N, C-alpha and C positions, 0 to 999 in steps of 0.2 A: 171305542168305548174306553172311558177312564177306568183304571184299575188301581186298587190300593196295594202298596207294598207293605206287607205286615211288619217287616223289619223296620221300615221308616215309621210306621204307626206306633210300634213299641217304643222307639226312641222318643217320638213325640209325647207319648204318655208319661215317660219319666221326666222330661223337661217340664211338662205341664204340671206334674205333681209337685215339683220343687219350685217352679217358676224361676229356674236358674239353669243356664247352659253349663256352668261350672260344676254344680252339684250333680247334674245329670251325667256329665262326663265321668265324674268320680265313681258314681254308682255303676255305670255301664262299663267302666274300665276302657273308655275310648278317649281319644284326644278331643279337646273342645272344637277344633276345626272340623273334625269328622262328624260330630254331633250337629254342628251348624249346617254342614253340607247336606245331611240327611233331611233336616227340617226344611231347608231351602228347596230340595228336590220334591218333597211332599207338597209344599206350597205351590210349586209350579204345576204339579200334577192336578191339584184341586182347583187352582186358579184363584186362591184366596190367601190373605195374610193370616197366619195363625197366632203370631206373637207381635207385640209392639214394645218398644223400649221407651220408657218414660224416666228421664234422668238416668240413674244407674240401675233401675229395677226393670225386670222383664214381666210383662203382663199378657194374659190371654186376650185376644180379640174376641168379639162375639162369635165369629166362626170357630176360633180355637176352643172356646168354651163348649160350643155345641159338639165339636169333634171329640173333645175329651170325654163327654158323657157317652157318645156312641162307641168310642174306643173301649171303654170299660165293659159295655155290653158285648162287643165283638170278642174281646179276650175272655170274658166269662163263658161265652158259648164255646170258644175253642177249648178252654179248660175243662168244660163239661164233656166235650167230645173225647178229649184225652183221658179223662177219668173213666168214661164209659169203656174205652178200649182197655184201660188198666183193669177194670172190673172183670172183663172177659178173660183176663189172665189169672184172676183169682187174687186173694189178699197177700200172696207171698211176694208180690212185686209192687212197683209203683211208688208213690210218695205219700207222706203223711205230714200235714201242717197242723201243729198243735200250738194253741195259745194258752197262757195261764197268767193269772195275776201274780204279783211279785212274790208273795209269801209261799203259796202252794207251788208256784213254778220253781222256786228255789229249793224248798225243803221236802216236797212230796213227789212231784211229777218226774224229776230226773231218774229216781230209783225205779219207778214204774216203767218208764220208757226203756230203761236198761233191761228189765225183765221181758218187755214186749219185743225188744230187739233180739233177744236170745231165741225167741220163737219165730221171728220174721227177720232174719239177718239181711235179706235182700231189699227190704223196704228203706227208702230214703226218707229219713225223719228230720224235721226241723221243729225247734221249740222257740216260740216267741214269748219272752217274759217281760211284761209291762204292767203298769198300774191299771186299775179297773176301767177308768175312762178311756184310756188308749185301747184297751182290749175290746171294749164295746165297739169302738170305731172299726177295728180290724174284723170283728164278726160281721158288721153291717156291710163292709166293703168286700166281703168274701175273700179276704186275704188268708184266712185260716179255715181248716175243716172243722175242728172241734176245739172248744175252749173250756177251761176249768176256771170258774170265777165265783166270787162270793155273791154278788147281787147284779141283776141286770134290770134296766128300765122296764116298766110295765107295758110300754107302748111299742116295743119292737117285736117282730114276728119270729120267735125262736121256740125251739123245743128244749125243755129243761128236765134233767134227771138229777135228783139229789145224789151227791157223791160221798162227802165225808164231813164230819163236824169240824168246826173251827172255833176253838175256845180262845177268846181274847182276854188277856190278863194284864193287870198293871204291874210294872216292874220298877225296881229301884236298886240303888246300891245297898249292900248289907248295913252300911253305916247311916242310912237315911233315917230321919226322925220317925217315920211311920213304919219302918222295918220291925217286924216282930209284934206289932200291935194287932189286936183282934177287933173285928167289927168296927173299923174306922168309919165314922160318918162321912157321907158323900160330900158334905159341906166343907170338910177339911181340904178337899182338892182345890178349893178357891185360893189356898195359900201356896199352891205348888206351881212350878214351871214345867211345861211339857216339852219334850223333844218330839217333833211331829214329822210325819211323812208329808209329801207334797199334796197339793189340792188334786183331787181325783182318786186318791187312795181310799179303798173301802174301809180300812182300819181307822183312818182319820175321820171318815164320815160317821162311823159308829160311835166314836168318842164324842164328837161334836153333838150328836143327837142326844145321847144320854145326859150330857151336862146341860144342854139347852133345855131339855124337859124338866130337869131338876133346878133350873135357874141358877146354876153354878157357873161363874165366869171361867173362861178358859184362857190361861196365860201361856203363850207359846214363847219359849226362850230360844228355840232354834229349829230350823227346818232341815231335814236330811233326806237324801234320796233313796236310802235303802235300810233294811233292818240291821245289817252289820254295823253301819255307822251309828245308828241309834243305840244299839247295845253297848258299843264302845263309849258313847257319850254318857249314857246312864251309869255305867260302871265307874266312870271318872267323876261322877257326882254333879253332872251338868243339869240334872233334872230327872223326871220320871217319864215313863212312856207306856203306851198301850201296844202290846205285841202279841202275835199269835203264839200259843203255847208250843206249837210244833217247832218254833224257831229258837227254843230256849234250852234244849237238853244239855248242851255242853256248859252253858253259863250257870245253870242251876246245879249241875253236878260239881262244879268247881267253886261254887259259892261266890261267883263274881256278881251275880244278880239274885234278888229275892222277889217272890211274888207278894204283892201287898194284899191284905185282907180288907177290902173296902166295900162298903154297902153298894149293892147294884152290880158288883163284879164277881166273877168273870162275866163277860158278855158272850152269850152263845150264838154263834152264827153257823152257817154251813156253806161248804163249797158245792157248786153245781156243775154238771156237764151240760154244755150249751152248744147248739148249732142252729143255723138258720132253718126255719120250718120248711122252706121250699128248696133247700139245698139237696142236691143229689149226692149222697154219701157213697164214696167208692167202697169196694169190698174191703180194702185196707182200712179205711176210716171206720166202717161198721165193725170190723174185727177189733179195732182199738177201743171203740166205744163199749163193746161187750167185755173186753178185757178190763176196762176201768170199772164197769159195773160189778164184775166179779170181785173186785177189791173194795167195793163200796161198803160202808158201814151198813149192816143188815137192818138197823133201826131206821135207816133213811131211804130204803128202797121203795119209794112211793112215786110213781111217775106223775110229773106235772107238765102241763103245756100252757104256753101263753099264745 
């Protein structure tokens, strides 16, 4: 009877994810020949080719594509079994995989994880901070236990708990022409150039929506990958930006940036605690979820489910 070597299958999954032996070797900290040897042994066991080389690129064969989907199911079941064993040990041990969108993951969650770690010092914690689009992918692929995110698509099967308000404000240099003015008409933003986050950012989507609804054109002068770079650019007079209020304490205190008083702003959003509806949460993950809800804004404690 043919048997699957889980070590080989795990190596296959990483190669399939990247469609690259080189990147798989880097992630696994193996040599490339060692990775190739494991894939070759797996192919011999199964009697099929899993990858094909077309030019300089590696592609999954039909058999490889099928095996990749089954491997995800196999390791999901293994993870569930391990999490069940961890649950039997209680919340004081095990692992916790947290995901957060860029702003809340940078300015809010690390402090809360520090407090959680004080109560559960033996828990192995990982924090994945990415933009909203990438975070949704990680939720759906079961790569994280619990996520804190602004918005999630309506068509994915998740449980949602409101967590905390997210006030999005327009900021500029203190020397900007709109600084200090009150009740600036929204139409004035048509004359401005914005420093923007990448496509997939929830903050970017919020700005695009409000300007689109008001039929105000959006002029983007520069794309930047994080709030720190955007704040530096705004302070240097490169344009204005929409940023979460929680990311601005130091800049406002030192008067490097000012909040603009513009019609329709601030934009009020909220962060949510999210996990897959069918996901088996370990005792550790349940403890962390309860911990987050204890720190949630009391005005937002209304359970929602999709």
